[in-house]
SEVO-208442 format. One record per residue: residue number from 0; residue in one letter; z, y, x of N, C-alpha, C in turn. Coordinates in pm, whole numbers, plus 50000, padded with zeros to 5 digits. Example, Ala and Ser with C-alpha at 12.3 -4.5 7.8 and 13.67 -1.06 7.14 Angstrom:
  resi  resn    nc3    nc2    nc1   cac3   cac2   cac1    cc3    cc2    cc1
     0     A  50780  49431  51319  50780  49550  51230  50780  49670  51320
     1     S  50708  49775  51285  50714  49894  51367  50787  50003  51290
This chain:
  resi  resn    nc3    nc2    nc1   cac3   cac2   cac1    cc3    cc2    cc1
     0     M  38205  70088  96168  38306  70095  96063  38243  70158  95938
     1     P  38263  70098  95821  38202  70152  95699  38261  70288  95662
     2     Q  38176  70371  95601  38219  70503  95556  38288  70490  95420
     3     M  38402  70557  95404  38473  70557  95277  38410  70663  95186
     4     T  38409  70633  95057  38355  70726  94958  38466  70767  94862
     5     V  38436  70863  94775  38532  70905  94674  38566  70789  94582
     6     K  38469  70705  94550  38495  70586  94465  38593  70491  94534
     7     D  38577  70472  94666  38672  70390  94741  38812  70450  94733
     8     L  38818  70581  94748  38946  70651  94741  39012  70631  94605
     9     E  38934  70638  94499  38990  70619  94365  39053  70480  94352
    10     R  38989  70378  94408  39046  70243  94403  39176  70236  94482
    11     I  39178  70298  94599  39300  70299  94682  39412  70372  94610
    12     E  39381  70489  94552  39484  70565  94480  39538  70485  94363
    13     S  39452  70410  94295  39496  70328  94182  39595  70221  94228
    14     V  39564  70154  94338  39654  70052  94392  39787  70115  94434
    15     L  39781  70228  94504  39904  70296  94546  39987  70338  94426
    16     S  39920  70391  94324  39990  70436  94205  40060  70320  94135
    17     E  39990  70208  94123  40050  70089  94060  40171  70040  94139
    18     A  40171  70064  94269  40284  70023  94354  40395  70129  94355
    19     G  40374  70238  94280  40475  70343  94275  40474  70434  94396
    20     L  40365  70435  94470  40354  70519  94590  40266  70639  94560
    21     D  40307  70755  94607  40232  70878  94580  40201  70947  94711
    22     Y  40076  70941  94753  40033  71004  94877  39917  71097  94848
    23     Q  39907  71203  94926  39788  71287  94920  39689  71231  95022
    24     I  39568  71208  94978  39467  71148  95064  39343  71237  95065
    25     E  39285  71255  95182  39159  71327  95197  39058  71237  95266
    26     I  38930  71267  95243  38823  71198  95315  38753  71301  95401
    27     E  38739  71268  95530  38668  71355  95622  38572  71270  95704
    28     Q  38444  71299  95691  38339  71225  95762  38353  71074  95740
    29     G  38385  71036  95615  38395  70895  95581  38525  70827  95619
    30     N  38616  70900  95680  38746  70845  95719  38855  70898  95627
    31     I  38949  70810  95593  39060  70850  95507  39173  70906  95592
    32     T  39229  71016  95546  39347  71074  95608  39458  71074  95503
    33     I  39569  71011  95534  39685  71013  95444  39775  71126  95489
    34     I  39806  71214  95395  39884  71332  95427  40022  71317  95365
    35     G  40122  71317  95450  40259  71308  95401  40306  71443  95348
    36     P  40423  71444  95290  40476  71571  95241  40494  71670  95357
    37     S  40479  71798  95326  40501  71899  95430  40648  71939  95430
    38     D  40688  72008  95534  40826  72055  95540  40848  72162  95434
    39     I  40974  72190  95403  41001  72280  95291  40965  72425  95320
    40     V  40965  72465  95447  40920  72602  95478  40772  72616  95445
    41     A  40690  72521  95490  40547  72526  95460  40523  72521  95310
    42     S  40601  72439  95241  40588  72428  95096  40622  72560  95028
    43     E  40730  72622  95071  40772  72749  95011  40670  72860  95038
    44     V  40615  72863  95159  40516  72964  95194  40389  72946  95110
    45     S  40341  72822  95099  40218  72802  95021  40241  72831  94873
    46     L  40358  72797  94822  40389  72829  94683  40394  72979  94661
    47     E  40456  73052  94751  40466  73198  94737  40327  73261  94741
    48     F  40243  73216  94835  40106  73269  94842  40033  73240  94711
    49     A  40042  73115  94664  39973  73077  94540  40024  73156  94421
    50     C  40155  73176  94413  40213  73253  94302  40164  73397  94303
    51     Q  40169  73460  94420  40125  73599  94426  39976  73611  94393
    52     L  39896  73517  94441  39753  73520  94411  39730  73495  94262
    53     S  39793  73392  94208  39776  73358  94067  39824  73469  93974
    54     N  39937  73531  94010  39990  73640  93927  39896  73759  93920
    55     W  39809  73773  94019  39710  73882  94018  39579  73837  93954
    56     V  39538  73714  93981  39409  73663  93933  39411  73634  93783
    57     K  39517  73568  93737  39519  73517  93599  39505  73626  93493
    58     P  39583  73735  93497  39567  73835  93392  39430  73904  93395
    59     R  39363  73900  93508  39230  73961  93521  39118  73861  93490
    60     R  39157  73734  93471  39063  73627  93439  38949  73620  93542
    61     L  38989  73624  93670  38890  73626  93778  38849  73487  93824
    62     G  38931  73388  93795  38901  73254  93841  39023  73165  93833
    63     R  39023  73063  93917  39129  72963  93913  39194  72947  94050
    64     V  39327  72936  94049  39405  72913  94171  39460  72771  94164
    65     F  39446  72699  94275  39491  72560  94281  39592  72541  94394
    66     D  39681  72443  94375  39774  72406  94481  39716  72287  94558
    67     S  39798  72226  94641  39749  72120  94730  39714  71990  94658
    68     A  39740  71982  94529  39703  71862  94455  39557  71867  94407
    69     G  39496  71985  94412  39359  72001  94365  39257  71956  94469
    70     G  39178  71855  94435  39080  71801  94529  38940  71856  94506
    71     F  38869  71879  94616  38733  71932  94612  38641  71841  94691
    72     I  38532  71798  94629  38429  71722  94699  38329  71823  94754
    73     L  38322  71831  94887  38236  71928  94954  38093  71873  94965
    74     P  37995  71960  94995  37856  71913  95008  37837  71801  95110
    75     N  37922  71795  95213  37909  71689  95314  37981  71560  95271
    76     S  38026  71554  95145  38096  71440  95084  38241  71427  95126
    77     D  38294  71520  95207  38437  71520  95236  38512  71553  95108
    78     L  38629  71495  95092  38720  71529  94983  38838  71600  95047
    79     K  38857  71726  95010  38963  71807  95070  39055  71863  94962
    80     A  39180  71884  95000  39280  71943  94911  39355  72049  94990
    81     P  39302  72172  94997  39370  72278  95071  39508  72306  95011
    82     D  39596  72366  95090  39730  72400  95040  39721  72494  94921
    83     V  39632  72592  94928  39604  72685  94819  39453  72706  94819
    84     S  39395  72715  94700  39252  72746  94693  39225  72830  94569
    85     F  39112  72899  94574  39071  72986  94464  38922  72967  94442
    86     V  38883  72960  94313  38743  72950  94275  38714  73059  94172
    87     L  38609  73136  94197  38567  73239  94102  38532  73177  93967
    88     R  38561  73249  93861  38548  73192  93726  38407  73148  93690
    89     H  38305  73219  93736  38168  73180  93699  38127  73048  93765
    90     R  38199  73008  93869  38166  72883  93939  38238  72762  93879
    91     L  38345  72788  93804  38419  72680  93738  38476  72735  93607
    92     P  38387  72751  93507  38431  72813  93382  38533  72729  93305
    93     R  38536  72599  93333  38628  72510  93263  38682  72409  93364
    94     S  38813  72386  93361  38872  72285  93448  38833  72146  93399
    95     I  38823  72054  93493  38785  71917  93460  38895  71822  93507
    96     R  38901  71703  93448  39001  71603  93487  38944  71513  93596
    97     Y  38899  71577  93703  38843  71504  93816  38842  71601  93933
    98     F  38800  71552  94048  38784  71642  94162  38672  71740  94131
    99     A  38686  71862  94179  38578  71961  94161  38472  71935  94268
   100     T  38349  71925  94224  38239  71904  94318  38181  72041  94352
   101     L  38257  72114  94430  38216  72247  94475  38304  72291  94591
   102     V  38261  72396  94655  38335  72453  94768  38418  72569  94714
   103     P  38550  72570  94735  38629  72685  94690  38580  72814  94759
   104     D  38603  72925  94693  38569  73055  94753  38672  73092  94860
   105     L  38797  73055  94836  38907  73084  94928  38986  72956  94950
   106     V  39018  72926  95075  39111  72817  95106  39220  72871  95197
   107     V  39339  72817  95177  39455  72854  95259  39517  72725  95310
   108     E  39539  72719  95439  39609  72606  95501  39735  72662  95567
   109     V  39849  72602  95534  39977  72644  95590  40020  72540  95693
   110     K  40046  72584  95814  40089  72494  95922  40227  72440  95889
   111     S  40237  72307  95882  40368  72246  95866  40422  72212  96005
   112     Q  40545  72169  96009  40613  72145  96136  40538  72044  96223
   113     S  40476  71945  96160  40409  71840  96238  40261  71868  96265
   114     D  40206  71973  96208  40064  72006  96228  40037  72062  96366
   115     R  39916  72041  96411  39867  72102  96535  39767  72210  96498
   116     L  39782  72328  96558  39695  72441  96524  39547  72409  96545
   117     K  39514  72340  96653  39373  72309  96680  39312  72229  96567
   118     K  39385  72133  96516  39333  72050  96406  39311  72134  96280
   119     I  39403  72225  96251  39386  72310  96133  39268  72406  96153
   120     R  39257  72462  96273  39144  72552  96300  39010  72478  96290
   121     D  39006  72355  96337  38884  72274  96323  38851  72251  96175
   122     K  38955  72223  96097  38938  72202  95953  38882  72328  95887
   123     I  38932  72443  95929  38885  72570  95874  38738  72592  95908
   124     Q  38697  72554  96028  38555  72568  96065  38467  72482  95975
   125     V  38514  72362  95940  38438  72277  95847  38428  72345  95711
   126     Y  38540  72399  95662  38536  72472  95534  38430  72582  95538
   127     L  38429  72661  95644  38333  72771  95656  38190  72718  95661
   128     Q  38167  72611  95736  38033  72552  95743  37987  72500  95608
   129     Q  38081  72459  95525  38048  72406  95393  38031  72515  95287
   130     G  38063  72641  95322  38037  72750  95229  38157  72829  95179
   131     V  38276  72801  95231  38393  72880  95193  38371  73025  95237
   132     K  38406  73119  95150  38388  73261  95183  38500  73315  95271
   133     V  38623  73271  95243  38739  73314  95321  38832  73194  95341
   134     A  38878  73176  95464  38976  73072  95495  39092  73139  95568
   135     I  39213  73102  95530  39332  73163  95589  39421  73052  95644
   136     L  39462  73068  95768  39560  72979  95829  39691  73057  95836
   137     I  39795  73002  95777  39927  73065  95780  40016  72984  95872
   138     D  40075  73052  95970  40164  72987  96066  40305  73041  96048
   139     P  40393  72967  95978  40530  73014  95959  40609  73025  96089
   140     D  40568  72952  96194  40640  72958  96321  40625  73094  96389
   141     T  40508  73154  96375  40483  73285  96438  40482  73398  96336
   142     C  40498  73364  96208  40490  73462  96099  40357  73538  96104
   143     Q  40249  73463  96124  40116  73525  96130  40018  73454  96039
   144     L  39917  73529  95997  39804  73477  95922  39679  73499  96005
   145     E  39592  73401  96007  39460  73414  96069  39359  73409  95955
   146     V  39278  73514  95945  39180  73524  95836  39041  73500  95894
   147     Y  38973  73400  95839  38840  73360  95885  38737  73388  95777
   148     Q  38624  73445  95817  38509  73464  95729  38384  73432  95810
   149     P  38281  73379  95745  38160  73345  95820  38104  73465  95897
   150     N  38070  73440  96021  38005  73540  96107  38087  73668  96124
   151     Q  38219  73656  96117  38309  73770  96136  38414  73732  96239
   152     P  38467  73832  96311  38577  73800  96402  38702  73760  96322
   153     I  38784  73678  96384  38910  73636  96321  39002  73757  96315
   154     I  39067  73775  96202  39165  73882  96185  39304  73818  96186
   155     V  39392  73868  96271  39529  73817  96279  39622  73922  96219
   156     L  39702  73880  96123  39797  73969  96056  39938  73917  96075
   157     G  40033  74009  96081  40173  73973  96094  40258  74056  96002
   158     N  40389  74044  96018  40480  74125  95937  40446  74271  95958
   159     G  40451  74349  95852  40412  74489  95859  40267  74511  95820
   160     D  40190  74401  95808  40049  74411  95767  40034  74373  95621
   161     I  39920  74413  95565  39885  74380  95427  39750  74308  95429
   162     L  39747  74191  95368  39623  74115  95356  39544  74169  95237
   163     T  39418  74202  95261  39326  74238  95154  39200  74155  95171
   164     L  39139  74121  95061  39014  74045  95062  38915  74119  94972
   165     S  38876  74238  95015  38801  74329  94929  38666  74274  94883
   166     D  38601  74190  94963  38472  74134  94920  38490  74027  94812
   167     L  38598  73953  94817  38621  73844  94723  38712  73886  94607
   168     L  38820  73956  94639  38919  73996  94538  38950  74144  94553
   169     P  38857  74231  94514  38879  74375  94531  39006  74421  94459
   170     G  39091  74491  94531  39214  74544  94474  39337  74459  94499
   171     W  39319  74332  94533  39435  74246  94558  39492  74275  94695
   172     E  39624  74282  94702  39694  74304  94829  39811  74208  94837
   173     L  39833  74157  94957  39947  74069  94982  40022  74124  95102
   174     V  40147  74161  95082  40231  74206  95192  40273  74081  95269
   175     V  40231  74071  95393  40253  73949  95471  40401  73911  95476
   176     S  40488  74008  95496  40631  73978  95511  40693  73919  95384
   177     E  40623  73928  95271  40678  73877  95145  40652  73729  95121
   178     I  40574  73663  95208  40548  73521  95183  40646  73429  95255
   179     W  40726  73484  95345  40819  73400  95422  40943  73370  95339
   180     P  41004  73253  95357  41123  73219  95280  41237  73319  95307
   181     P  41308  73358  95202  41420  73448  95223  41536  73376  95292
   182     V  41620  73454  95355  41743  73401  95413  41856  73457  95327
   183     F  41933  73368  95269  42042  73411  95183  42170  73422  95263
   184     D  42239  73530  95244  42367  73554  95309  42471  73463  95243
   185     E  42548  73392  95325  42650  73302  95271  42755  73377  95191
   186     D  42772  73506  95219  42872  73585  95148  42824  73630  95011
   187     E  42694  73614  94984  42642  73657  94854  42702  73570  94745
   188     S  42739  73635  94636  42794  73558  94524  42680  73494  94446
   189     S  42710  73384  94383  42608  73308  94308  42567  73376  94183
């Protein structure tokens, strides 16, 4: 079976776009993966993580935070779009109107309802092998984060814990319990 390239993907995206179809597509080891929309809990969690990270990074001009629409061409030619990613400013001083041909410093993958943990963990291992400094798997079902760094044990955090990434983002803290969707009381007035 022929290997798909980023150029092949661009042609496919063009055809889909002309047909009014909007899909997120990744390339892994020459194979195309079409990614459907995630459930709203996963969407809300990834947005909250991205907002908290961006609100801390942007005023300090430390780098760039991307959502799941941002594509990265990795050294192994895979095209990936993590749910949330961060790139230090010296590695991407200016945004471009194309996929970034670099490995993000931080990637975050949020488990959606249809995802399998093993597949996400395998994906994280590929990110680490390609040079990601920190990878985080967020599981809304267990309210836990798994923090991966090369040659380090996995750190599991839950409610009551604070995520810090002192080697990458010194001073940044994320209260784990603050990324979960709120539950609104029906008696609350609008």
